[in-house]
N, C-alpha and C positions, 0 to 999 in steps of 0.2 A: 371711522366714526359716522360716515354718511348715512348708514342704514339703522343706527341705533339711537335711542334717546333715553333720558332718565328724568325722574322727578324727585326733588328733595323737599321734604316738609320741615318747617321750622316750628310746628306746633308743639308746645311743651308747657309744663307748669313751672313757673319760675319762683321758687321759694328758697330763700337763703336765711341762714341763722348764723349770727356771730355771738360768741360767748366770751365774756371777760370776767375772771374771778380774781379778787384781791382780798385775801384773808377770808373773812366770813361774808364779804359782800359779793354779790353776783349781778351781772348785767347781761341781759339778752336783747339782741337787736334782731328782729324778724322782718324780712323784706318779702313782700309778695307783690311783684310787678312794681307798682308805684306807691303802695301802702307800706308805711314804716311803723312798726310797733316796737316801742322801747319799754322793757320790763326790768325791774330790779328791786332789791330789798334795801337799798341805801339811797335816800333822797339826794344826798350830796353827790354821789357817783352819777346819778341820773342827770343832775343839773350840770355837771362838768362835762358831759358827753356832747362835745361840739365838733369832734373830729370827723371830717368828711371821709376819712380813710376807711371807716367802718363799712359804709355801703359800697364804697369803691372796691374794696377787696372782695366783696361778695359779687359785685357786677363783673369783676375781672374773671371770676370763675366761668360765668356765662360766655364772656368774650373768648376765652381760651378753649372751652369745650364745645359750645354749640352755637354761639352767635358772634362770629368774627366781624360782622358788619358794624359792631359798636366799638371796635378796637381803637379807631382814631379818636373818637369823642372821649373815650375812657383815658387814652394816653394824654390828651391835652388837659383834661380835668385833674388827672393824677399828679401833674407837675407841681401843683400848688397845695398838696396835702399838708405840708408843714405850717402854712399860714392860711388855712381855709377860712373863707368868709361866707356870707349869705349867698353870694353869686355862685360859689362852688356847690353848696347844697342844692341850689336851684338847678345847676347843670346835672348833678347826680340824679335828681328827681326827673329831669327831662329825659335822661337816658332810660330810666325805668319806665316812664310813660311810653317811650318809643317801643320798648320791648313788649309792653302790653298791647299796643296798637298793632304790632306786626306778628303776634304769636300765631295767627292763622294764615300767614302768608307763606306761599311755597313757590318754588321755582320749577319750571319745566324746561328741560334741555332737549331740543330736537336734534336731528342730525344736521351736520353742517361743518364748516371750517372753524378751526381754533384761531382766534385773532388776539394778538398781544398789543396793548397800548401802554406806553411808558411816558411818565412825566417827571419833571424836576422843577423845583421852585428855589431859585438862588437865594441863599442866606435868609430863609424865611423865619428863623428863630433869632429874635433880637438879643436874647441873653448870651448866646455863644457864637453867633454868626454862621451856624450850620445850615445846610440846605435840606429841604424836604424832598424826598423822592418816592416814587411808587410805580406800580404797574397793575394792570387789570388784564386777565385772560377772559375772553368771551367765546362761548360756544353757541352758535346759532342765535346770537344776540343776547344770551343769558350769561351773566357773570359766573364763572366757575372758580376763580382764584384771584386774590388781590393782596397787595401789601402796600402800606404807606408808613414810612419811618424817616427819622432824621438820619442823614448820612453820617457815617463814622468819622470821616475826615472833613476838614473845612475846605471847600472848593474855592479857588481863586477867581473863577469866572462862571458865567452861566453855562458856557460850553463844557467846562470841566464837570459841573454839577450834572449836566445831561449825560456825559460819558459815564460817570459813576452810576447813575440811574440805569442806563442802558446795559452796563456790565452786570449789575445785579439782576436785572430782568432776564438777560440771556442765560444766566446760570439757572434761574427758575424755569426758563423755557425748555432747557434740556431735560430737567426732571419731569415737567408737565408732559412732554412728548412721550417719554417712557411710561408715565402713569396712564395716559389715555390709551396707548397701545395695549397695555395690560388690561385696562378696563374693557376695551372692545373685545379682547380675547375672552374675558370672563363672561361678558354678556352673550357672546356667541355660544359658549358652553351651556349657559342656563336657559337658552330658548329652545 
């Protein structure tokens, strides 16, 4: 990987549409970055639309397909869909504003070594005492892969939480090594 580099652009148009039909009533929620347009033919249905889940399900599409950098913020915000309040709408709008501000941002990966950083936060979730863990792969200082999630099992100590995080990162490191070796081979063929 020392002699090759890559550039990834995140520029895209972020438009999402959510449709809800109930009998003869229809509700459309259109999201364009941080502008939300709510359209419908039933005033009561429009007034009852308070569920933060509508924009979050649309934002989730962006997180899964093109913008994994919003995954953690979306995960935390989504935990409270059942009892969403004003703070959750504000969080959803903040995510959308971030998407708008960063739509022209791109990453350039030069040649260099692949570095893995792993972290764990012992019992960071007050609801079920689970630990948060994650990892970041960097290539020449630029992030190429990352993951942050709650651990499946409840760790009994900080050390155990760190072992769990390291184990998950090691599995990903094997995959990443093979991926980059194939990437270098592909770049060599295309030059």
